[in-house]
C-alpha positions as CSV (number, residue, x, y, z in Angstrom):
1,M,-1.5,-27.1,2.2
2,S,-4.2,-28.7,3.2
3,L,-6.4,-27.2,6.2
4,V,-4.9,-30.0,8.8
5,Q,-1.9,-28.6,7.4
6,L,-2.8,-24.9,8.2
7,S,-3.5,-25.8,12.0
8,S,0.3,-26.6,11.9
9,A,1.6,-23.4,9.9
10,R,4.3,-20.5,11.8
11,A,2.5,-18.1,9.8
12,V,-1.4,-17.6,8.6
13,F,-2.1,-14.4,6.7
14,V,-6.0,-14.1,6.7
15,C,-7.0,-12.0,3.7
16,G,-10.2,-10.5,2.8
17,S,-12.6,-7.0,1.7
18,G,-13.9,-5.2,4.7
19,G,-17.1,-6.5,6.5
20,V,-17.1,-9.7,5.9
21,G,-15.7,-11.3,9.4
22,K,-11.9,-11.3,9.1
23,T,-11.0,-10.3,12.4
24,S,-13.7,-12.4,14.0
25,V,-12.1,-15.4,11.4
26,S,-8.6,-14.7,12.3
27,A,-9.3,-15.0,16.4
28,A,-11.5,-18.2,16.1
29,L,-8.7,-19.7,13.8
30,A,-6.5,-18.8,16.3
31,L,-8.9,-20.6,18.9
32,H,-8.9,-23.8,16.8
33,I,-5.2,-24.2,16.1
34,A,-4.7,-23.4,19.5
35,R,-6.9,-26.5,20.7
36,N,-4.4,-28.1,19.3
37,G,-1.8,-27.3,22.1
38,R,-0.4,-24.6,20.2
39,R,0.6,-20.8,21.5
40,V,-1.1,-18.2,19.1
41,L,-0.9,-15.0,18.6
42,V,-3.1,-12.8,16.3
43,I,-1.9,-9.6,15.2
44,T,-4.9,-7.4,14.3
45,I,-5.0,-4.2,12.1
46,D,-8.7,-3.0,13.4
47,P,-11.1,-4.6,15.4
48,A,-14.6,-4.1,16.1
49,R,-14.7,-1.9,19.1
50,R,-17.1,-4.3,21.0
51,L,-14.8,-7.2,20.0
52,A,-11.8,-5.4,20.9
53,S,-13.4,-4.4,24.2
54,A,-14.4,-8.3,24.8
55,I,-10.7,-9.0,24.3
56,G,-9.3,-6.9,26.1
57,L,-7.3,-4.8,23.4
58,R,-6.4,-1.1,23.6
59,A,-6.4,1.3,21.3
60,T,-2.7,2.0,20.8
61,G,0.5,-0.2,21.6
62,N,2.0,-3.6,20.6
63,E,1.1,-4.7,24.3
64,V,0.0,-8.4,23.5
65,V,-3.0,-9.7,25.8
66,E,-4.1,-13.5,26.2
67,V,-7.2,-14.1,25.3
68,P,-9.5,-15.5,28.6
69,F,-10.9,-18.6,26.4
70,S,-11.7,-21.6,28.8
71,G,-10.9,-25.1,28.1
72,L,-7.5,-24.4,27.0
73,V,-4.6,-26.5,28.8
74,D,-1.5,-27.0,26.4
75,G,-2.3,-24.1,23.9
76,S,-3.2,-20.6,24.5
77,V,-4.5,-17.6,22.1
78,H,-3.0,-14.3,22.5
79,M,-4.1,-10.8,20.7
80,S,-2.1,-7.7,19.5
81,M,-3.1,-4.5,17.7
82,L,-0.4,-2.8,15.5
83,D,1.1,0.5,16.3
84,T,2.6,2.2,13.6
85,K,5.1,4.6,15.3
86,Q,6.0,2.1,17.8
87,G,7.1,0.0,15.2
88,W,8.9,2.9,13.4
89,D,11.0,3.2,16.7
90,A,11.7,-0.4,16.8
91,L,12.5,-0.6,13.6
92,V,15.0,2.0,13.5
93,A,16.6,1.1,16.8
94,R,16.9,-2.4,15.0
95,H,18.6,-1.7,11.9
96,A,20.7,2.0,13.1
97,P,24.2,1.4,12.3
98,D,25.2,3.0,15.5
99,A,23.6,4.7,18.8
100,A,24.7,8.2,17.5
101,T,22.3,7.4,13.9
102,R,19.5,5.6,15.8
103,E,19.3,8.8,18.2
104,K,19.7,11.5,15.1
105,V,16.7,10.0,13.2
106,L,14.6,10.0,16.5
107,A,15.1,13.1,16.9
108,N,14.4,14.6,13.5
109,N,11.8,17.1,13.2
110,L,10.0,15.5,10.6
111,Y,10.6,12.0,11.8
112,R,7.0,11.4,13.2
113,N,5.3,13.3,9.8
114,I,7.6,10.9,7.6
115,T,7.2,7.3,9.2
116,E,3.0,8.5,9.6
117,R,2.9,9.7,5.9
118,F,5.5,6.7,4.4
119,V,3.7,5.7,1.4
120,N,1.9,1.6,3.0
121,S,4.4,2.3,6.1
122,H,1.4,0.5,8.0
123,D,1.7,-2.4,5.6
124,Y,5.8,-2.7,6.3
125,I,5.4,-2.1,10.2
126,A,2.6,-5.1,9.9
127,I,5.8,-7.3,8.1
128,E,8.0,-6.5,10.9
129,R,5.9,-6.9,13.5
130,L,5.1,-10.7,12.0
131,W,8.9,-11.1,11.8
132,E,9.8,-10.0,15.4
133,V,7.1,-12.1,17.4
134,M,8.8,-15.1,14.9
135,K,12.3,-14.3,15.6
136,S,11.4,-14.3,19.3
137,G,10.4,-17.9,19.4
138,E,7.6,-16.9,21.7
139,Y,4.6,-18.4,19.6
140,D,4.4,-21.6,17.6
141,T,1.9,-19.7,14.9
142,V,1.3,-16.3,13.8
143,V,-2.1,-15.4,12.7
144,V,-1.4,-12.0,10.9
145,D,-5.2,-10.5,10.5
146,T,-4.6,-8.0,7.4
147,P,-5.9,-5.3,6.2
148,P,-8.9,-4.7,4.3
149,S,-9.5,-5.9,0.7
150,R,-6.4,-5.3,-1.5
151,N,-4.5,-3.6,1.2
152,A,-3.5,-7.0,2.0
153,I,-1.3,-7.0,-1.3
154,G,0.2,-3.9,-0.1
155,V,1.5,-6.0,2.7
156,L,3.1,-8.7,1.0
157,D,4.5,-6.3,-1.3
158,A,5.7,-4.3,1.7
159,P,9.4,-5.9,1.6
160,Q,10.1,-5.4,-1.9
161,R,8.6,-1.5,-2.0
162,M,11.3,-1.0,0.7
163,R,13.9,-2.0,-1.7
164,D,12.9,-0.6,-4.7
165,F,12.9,2.3,-2.2
166,F,16.5,2.3,-1.3
167,A,17.5,1.9,-5.0
168,S,15.3,4.6,-6.6
169,K,16.5,8.1,-8.0
170,L,14.6,10.2,-5.2
171,L,16.8,8.9,-2.0
172,R,20.1,9.7,-4.3
173,W,18.7,13.1,-4.9
174,L,17.4,13.8,-2.0
175,T,20.9,12.6,-0.2
176,V,22.8,14.4,-2.9
177,P,25.8,16.2,-0.9
178,A,24.7,19.8,-0.1
179,S,28.1,21.0,-1.9
180,S,27.3,19.9,-5.2
181,R,27.0,22.7,-7.4
182,L,25.2,21.2,-10.1
183,V,22.4,21.0,-7.3
184,G,23.2,24.2,-5.9
185,V,23.0,26.2,-9.4
186,A,20.3,24.0,-10.8
187,S,17.8,23.7,-7.9
188,K,18.5,27.3,-5.7
189,P,15.4,28.9,-7.4
190,F,13.3,25.4,-6.1
191,F,15.1,25.8,-3.0
192,A,14.3,29.6,-2.0
193,L,10.3,29.2,-3.1
194,A,10.4,26.0,-0.6
195,D,12.1,28.2,2.1
196,R,9.5,30.9,1.8
197,V,6.4,28.1,1.6
198,L,7.7,25.6,3.9
199,G,10.5,27.6,6.4
200,A,14.0,27.5,6.3
201,R,14.7,24.2,8.2
202,F,12.2,22.1,5.6
203,L,14.8,20.7,3.5
204,S,17.6,20.3,5.7
205,D,15.7,18.3,8.2
206,V,14.2,16.4,4.8
207,A,17.8,16.0,3.5
208,E,19.4,15.3,7.2
209,F,16.6,12.8,7.5
210,F,16.7,10.4,4.7
211,A,20.4,10.9,4.8
212,L,20.6,9.2,8.2
213,F,17.8,6.5,6.5
214,R,20.3,5.8,3.8
215,K,23.1,4.8,6.7
216,M,20.7,2.0,7.6
217,E,20.6,0.7,3.4
218,P,22.4,-2.1,4.0
219,A,20.2,-3.8,7.4
220,F,17.7,-2.7,5.6
221,V,17.6,-4.3,2.5
222,A,19.4,-8.0,3.9
223,H,16.1,-7.6,6.4
224,A,13.6,-7.2,3.7
225,I,15.1,-10.4,1.7
226,E,14.7,-12.1,4.7
227,V,11.0,-11.3,4.8
228,E,10.6,-11.9,1.8
229,A,11.6,-15.5,2.4
230,L,9.4,-16.1,5.1
231,L,6.2,-15.1,3.1
232,G,7.5,-17.7,1.0
233,A,8.0,-20.4,3.4
234,P,6.3,-23.7,3.0
235,D,4.9,-23.6,6.8
236,T,3.3,-20.4,5.8
237,A,0.0,-19.9,5.0
238,Y,-2.7,-17.5,3.1
239,A,-6.4,-17.9,4.1
240,V,-9.0,-15.7,2.0
241,V,-12.5,-14.5,4.0
242,T,-15.6,-13.6,2.3
243,T,-19.4,-13.9,2.4
244,P,-21.7,-15.2,-0.2
245,E,-22.4,-12.0,-1.9
246,P,-21.8,-11.2,-5.3
247,A,-19.0,-8.1,-4.5
248,P,-17.4,-10.0,-1.3
249,V,-17.2,-13.0,-3.6
250,A,-15.7,-11.0,-6.7
251,E,-12.9,-9.6,-4.1
252,A,-11.9,-13.0,-2.8
253,K,-11.6,-13.7,-6.8
254,Y,-9.0,-11.4,-7.3
255,L,-7.3,-11.7,-4.2
256,E,-6.4,-15.7,-5.0
257,Q,-5.0,-14.9,-7.9
258,A,-2.8,-12.2,-6.3
259,L,-1.9,-14.2,-4.3
260,T,-1.1,-16.7,-6.6
261,S,0.6,-14.4,-8.9
262,R,3.4,-13.8,-5.9
263,G,4.2,-17.6,-5.2
264,H,1.4,-17.9,-2.1
265,P,-1.5,-20.3,-2.8
266,T,-4.3,-20.2,-1.2
267,A,-4.3,-22.6,1.7
268,V,-8.6,-22.3,2.0
269,M,-11.2,-20.0,1.5
270,V,-13.8,-19.2,4.2
271,V,-17.4,-18.7,3.3
272,N,-18.5,-16.7,6.3
273,R,-22.2,-15.8,7.0
274,A,-23.9,-18.5,4.7
275,M,-27.6,-19.2,5.3
276,G,-27.2,-23.0,6.6
277,A,-29.0,-26.5,6.3
278,D,-31.7,-25.1,8.8
279,L,-32.9,-22.5,6.8
280,R,-33.2,-24.4,3.9
281,K,-35.8,-26.6,5.4
282,L,-38.0,-24.0,6.6
283,I,-39.0,-23.3,2.5
284,P,-40.8,-26.8,1.7
285,Q,-42.3,-26.6,5.9
286,A,-43.0,-23.3,4.7
287,S,-44.9,-23.8,1.6
288,D,-47.0,-26.8,3.2
289,F,-48.2,-24.7,6.0
290,L,-49.6,-22.3,3.0
291,A,-51.1,-24.8,1.3
292,S,-53.1,-26.1,4.4
293,S,-54.0,-22.5,5.5
294,P,-55.7,-21.0,2.5
295,E,-57.9,-18.8,5.2
296,D,-56.0,-15.1,5.0
297,P,-55.6,-14.9,1.3
298,A,-53.4,-11.7,2.0
299,F,-51.6,-13.3,4.6
300,V,-50.8,-16.2,2.6
301,G,-49.3,-13.8,-0.2
302,R,-47.1,-11.8,2.1
303,V,-45.8,-15.2,3.6
304,R,-45.7,-16.6,-0.2
305,T,-42.9,-13.5,-1.3
306,A,-40.6,-13.8,2.0
307,V,-40.8,-17.3,0.8
308,D,-40.0,-17.2,-2.7
309,A,-37.5,-14.2,-1.7
310,M,-36.0,-16.8,0.8
311,A,-35.3,-19.2,-2.0
312,V,-34.6,-17.6,-4.7
313,A,-31.3,-15.5,-2.1
314,I,-30.1,-18.8,-0.9
315,D,-29.8,-20.5,-4.8
316,Q,-27.9,-17.3,-5.5
317,Q,-26.0,-18.0,-2.5
318,D,-25.2,-21.4,-3.4
319,A,-24.0,-20.4,-6.7
320,Q,-21.5,-17.6,-5.6
321,I,-20.3,-20.5,-3.4
322,A,-20.0,-22.6,-6.6
323,Q,-18.0,-20.3,-8.2
324,L,-15.4,-20.5,-5.4
325,Q,-15.0,-24.3,-5.5
326,S,-11.5,-25.9,-6.1
327,T,-9.4,-28.8,-6.1
328,Q,-6.5,-26.9,-5.7
329,R,-7.5,-25.8,-1.9
330,E,-10.4,-26.1,0.1
331,T,-13.4,-24.5,0.9
332,V,-14.5,-23.9,4.2
333,V,-18.2,-22.5,4.7
334,L,-19.5,-21.1,7.9
335,P,-23.6,-20.6,9.3
336,E,-24.6,-17.2,10.0
337,F,-25.5,-16.4,13.2
338,L,-27.7,-14.0,15.1
339,G,-26.2,-10.6,14.9
340,A,-22.6,-9.9,14.4
341,I,-20.2,-11.6,16.8
342,H,-18.4,-9.4,19.3
343,D,-17.6,-11.6,22.1
344,L,-15.6,-14.3,22.7
345,E,-18.6,-16.7,22.7
346,G,-19.7,-15.9,19.4
347,I,-15.7,-16.7,18.5
348,R,-16.0,-19.9,20.0
349,F,-18.7,-20.6,18.2
350,L,-17.1,-20.3,14.9
351,A,-13.9,-22.1,16.0
352,D,-16.1,-24.8,16.9
353,D,-17.6,-24.9,13.1
354,L,-13.9,-24.7,12.0
355,G,-13.2,-27.3,14.0
356,Q,-16.1,-29.6,12.4
357,T,-15.3,-28.7,9.1
358,F,-11.3,-29.5,10.0
359,G,-12.5,-33.1,10.8
360,H,-11.8,-33.1,14.3
361,G,-13.9,-30.3,15.8
362,N,-15.6,-29.7,18.9
363,S,-19.0,-29.7,19.8
364,R,-21.0,-26.3,21.1
């Protein structure tokens, strides 16, 4: 998938390690796509506080907020944070076989604890939220700002893990009828100890919850298969964001390999916060200045050291970027801005740079 095709994808997953500007790039990519007349939603996990405030996102709830970018005539950008509890409630409501099962699950004493602590539950709800909004037909493109680093792979593996859970021996053990003589005899000491330590209702609440949960197995499994098909669809794209430092680049390469092994080739590698051409031009200019200003040797020495360090840093950056060059997908290099991007203007600048790279950009 080329960059132009990325702009018309139905779903775009943006992956990368923490601190590389992934949320800002996700928002900028959404703005670029919206400039092509599309209605775009960004599902974000945990944006920086100042950026969330600028956009108008609140800390809880799946409420969708339209981002007030000026100049968008046909398209629009919307953002939403992910609320795990609200997502699980909606999931139970959608998959429960009947109203009685739904109400029993939601009223179960352990429901909140289990869903909040369920292994990778946040990952599964992110995928569910994507499926939900895509099925609604309200948006042309959904951009998913995934959790940092390798947790992003957990999002993509969530449907398979759910299927594995329903097929696991653990679930069968938890839902064995209490009247089973074998379980009653073999587990009696364990039940007695658990009752003393955890309370008499603990095991019964666990058994009740998972028995109710298992009633939803057919719907969950069928839905997981449908979600897996969505992840591998031709119009689903994957982007990896990094900065040109060794650790983020190594993580980006890992993520790209992990995506490819799952049948999700990376459409674009975004190298964010790179030192630009203007800075490169300063090095020979500084050298010329130093050659013509020998009056203060100490000052010249300090400046010379700083210029040499800058030249080394640029060479190291170029070497890291060269490692990411690939004929199988495109690499986009975005320049460093002064300070962190935490407002709509900064996102617009990023979108402009993306647009210029994509071949039909907008000038600042």
